[in-house]
C-alpha positions as CSV (number, residue, x, y, z in Angstrom):
1,M,76.8,95.5,97.4
2,T,76.4,96.0,93.7
3,N,79.3,96.6,91.3
4,K,78.1,100.2,90.9
5,Q,78.8,100.8,94.6
6,G,81.9,98.7,94.9
7,L,85.0,100.1,96.6
8,I,87.6,98.8,94.0
9,D,86.9,97.3,90.6
10,R,88.4,97.3,87.2
11,E,87.1,100.8,86.6
12,N,88.8,102.5,89.6
13,W,91.8,100.3,90.7
14,Q,94.4,102.6,89.0
15,P,94.4,105.4,91.7
16,F,95.0,102.8,94.4
17,F,97.8,101.2,92.4
18,S,99.4,104.6,91.8
19,L,99.3,105.3,95.6
20,L,101.0,102.0,96.4
21,L,103.5,102.4,93.6
22,F,104.7,105.9,94.4
23,C,104.6,105.5,98.1
24,G,106.8,102.4,97.6
25,I,109.1,104.3,95.3
26,G,109.3,107.1,98.0
27,L,110.2,104.5,100.6
28,L,112.9,103.0,98.4
29,L,114.4,106.4,97.7
30,T,114.4,107.1,101.5
31,I,116.7,104.1,102.3
32,P,119.7,104.6,100.0
33,T,120.2,108.3,101.1
34,A,120.6,107.3,104.8
35,R,123.9,108.1,106.6
36,N,122.5,106.5,109.7
37,V,119.2,105.1,111.0
38,G,118.1,108.5,112.4
39,Q,118.7,110.5,109.1
40,F,116.8,108.8,106.4
41,G,115.8,110.6,103.2
42,S,116.1,114.2,104.4
43,I,114.9,116.9,102.0
44,M,116.7,120.2,102.3
45,F,113.8,122.5,103.0
46,F,112.3,120.2,105.6
47,P,115.3,118.4,107.3
48,G,114.6,115.0,108.8
49,V,111.4,114.3,106.8
50,P,111.6,111.3,104.6
51,I,110.7,111.3,100.9
52,F,108.1,108.6,101.7
53,I,106.1,111.0,103.8
54,Y,105.8,113.5,101.0
55,S,105.0,110.8,98.5
56,Y,102.2,109.6,100.7
57,A,100.8,113.1,101.3
58,L,100.9,113.9,97.6
59,F,99.4,110.7,96.2
60,M,96.7,110.4,98.9
61,G,95.5,113.8,97.6
62,I,95.6,112.7,94.0
63,L,93.8,109.5,95.0
64,A,91.0,111.5,96.6
65,L,90.5,113.6,93.4
66,N,90.3,110.4,91.4
67,L,87.8,109.0,93.8
68,A,85.7,112.1,93.3
69,A,85.6,111.4,89.6
70,T,84.6,107.8,90.2
71,S,81.8,108.9,92.5
72,A,80.5,111.4,89.9
73,A,80.7,108.8,87.1
74,R,78.6,106.4,89.2
75,D,76.2,109.2,90.2
76,E,76.6,108.5,93.9
77,R,74.7,111.1,95.8
78,G,74.1,112.4,99.3
79,W,75.3,110.5,102.3
80,Q,75.9,107.5,100.1
81,A,78.6,109.3,98.2
82,I,80.3,110.5,101.4
83,R,80.1,107.1,103.0
84,L,81.6,105.3,100.0
85,Q,84.3,107.9,99.7
86,A,85.2,107.4,103.3
87,C,85.3,103.7,102.9
88,R,87.6,103.9,99.8
89,I,89.9,106.3,101.6
90,L,90.1,103.9,104.7
91,L,90.8,101.1,102.3
92,A,93.7,103.0,100.8
93,Q,95.0,103.7,104.2
94,C,94.9,100.0,105.0
95,L,96.8,99.3,101.7
96,V,99.7,101.6,102.7
97,L,99.8,100.5,106.3
98,P,102.7,98.0,105.7
99,Y,104.8,101.0,104.5
100,F,104.2,102.7,107.8
101,V,105.1,99.6,109.7
102,F,108.5,99.6,107.9
103,A,108.8,103.4,108.4
104,R,108.2,102.8,112.1
105,M,111.4,100.7,112.2
106,L,113.4,103.4,110.5
107,Y,112.1,106.1,112.9
108,P,112.0,104.6,116.4
109,G,110.2,107.0,118.7
110,R,108.1,108.6,115.9
111,E,105.3,106.1,116.1
112,I,102.8,108.7,117.4
113,A,103.8,111.1,114.7
114,L,103.2,108.5,112.0
115,L,99.8,107.8,113.4
116,L,99.0,111.5,113.5
117,I,100.0,111.8,109.9
118,I,97.7,109.0,108.9
119,L,94.8,110.7,110.8
120,Y,95.6,114.0,109.2
121,M,95.7,112.7,105.7
122,T,92.5,110.8,106.2
123,I,90.8,114.2,106.9
124,V,92.5,115.9,104.0
125,A,91.7,113.1,101.6
126,L,88.0,113.1,102.6
127,F,87.9,116.8,102.2
128,L,89.5,116.6,98.7
129,A,87.2,113.7,97.7
130,T,84.1,115.6,98.9
131,A,85.1,118.9,97.4
132,G,86.1,117.2,94.1
133,R,82.7,115.5,94.0
134,L,81.0,118.9,94.6
135,L,83.0,120.4,91.6
136,E,82.2,117.4,89.4
137,G,78.5,118.0,90.0
138,L,78.5,121.7,88.8
139,P,76.6,122.4,85.6
140,P,79.0,122.2,82.6
141,R,78.4,125.8,81.6
142,S,78.9,127.3,85.1
143,I,82.7,126.9,84.9
144,P,85.2,126.5,82.0
145,S,86.2,123.0,83.1
146,G,85.3,121.2,86.3
147,L,88.4,119.0,85.9
148,L,90.7,122.1,85.4
149,L,89.2,123.8,88.5
150,K,89.6,120.7,90.6
151,Y,93.2,120.2,89.9
152,A,94.0,124.0,90.0
153,G,92.5,124.0,93.5
154,F,94.6,121.0,94.4
155,I,97.8,122.7,93.3
156,V,96.9,125.9,95.1
157,Y,96.1,124.0,98.3
158,Y,99.4,122.1,98.2
159,V,101.7,124.8,96.9
160,V,100.6,128.3,97.7
161,P,100.8,128.1,101.5
162,F,104.5,127.7,101.3
163,L,104.7,131.4,100.4
164,G,103.6,132.4,103.9
165,F,102.3,129.7,106.2
166,P,103.5,126.3,105.1
167,I,101.7,124.4,107.8
168,L,98.4,125.0,105.9
169,S,99.7,122.9,103.0
170,P,99.4,119.1,103.5
171,L,103.1,118.8,102.6
172,G,104.1,121.4,105.2
173,A,101.6,119.9,107.7
174,V,103.0,116.4,107.5
175,A,106.5,117.8,107.9
176,G,105.4,119.8,110.9
177,I,103.9,116.7,112.5
178,M,107.0,114.6,111.7
179,S,109.2,117.4,113.2
180,R,107.1,117.6,116.4
181,E,105.8,121.1,116.0
182,R,104.2,122.9,119.0
183,S,100.7,121.9,120.1
184,L,99.1,125.1,118.9
185,V,100.5,124.7,115.5
186,L,99.3,121.1,115.3
187,L,95.8,122.2,116.4
188,T,95.8,124.5,113.3
189,V,97.0,121.6,111.2
190,Y,93.9,119.5,112.0
191,T,91.3,122.3,112.4
192,V,91.7,123.8,109.0
193,P,91.0,120.7,106.8
194,F,88.3,119.6,109.2
195,F,86.3,122.8,108.8
196,M,87.0,122.8,105.0
197,L,85.5,119.2,105.0
198,L,82.4,120.4,106.9
199,L,82.0,123.2,104.3
200,A,82.4,120.7,101.4
201,V,79.8,118.4,103.0
202,A,77.4,121.3,103.4
203,G,78.0,122.3,99.8
204,L,77.4,118.8,98.5
205,R,74.3,118.5,100.6
206,R,72.9,121.7,99.1
207,Q,73.9,120.5,95.6
208,H,72.2,117.1,95.8
209,G,69.3,118.2,98.0
210,Q,68.5,117.2,101.5
211,G,66.2,114.4,100.4
212,N,69.2,112.3,99.5
213,Y,70.6,112.5,103.1
214,G,67.9,110.8,105.0
């Protein structure tokens, strides 16, 4: 694989480093606040959910937006762009896996919840990376600023749902998974980002032309 198609190099290592750094900080902040092994790092509006989980959900999303910028700068197109984005996201998940191994020891009996959170954030990150790549490819004059629109959408996606249906926000969703929400709620958690991912893929396909997808 050429440097142009590499997963991590000196041009795009910073988002991965930031993910590891802030997830690590979140994990460290989780530990000193514990009163006992079963009550690590609670946050008032989502009791029982560690700071680490929120750090992970937030910075996986930011990583995905940075990967979209990397993909656009390298002019990765079609299925190649989607495949490379998926590989980079899976690589990021492998990098943070040791944190989850440690979190598993802090939260015995929550192993399935942690795995479900990883699966959920993989879908969300791939959606954000694909949607970000779609916005990066818009003509410069079609919007005031692709960068501004991309991050505004990110903030709306993460923050606005708290006003009515928190489970639609990645932060609320990981809290729901960690808190063992009902099956119907969890189905919504996975269905929404999955269909948004399909829409983003369809939009990217239309933008780049079907010829690049064969």
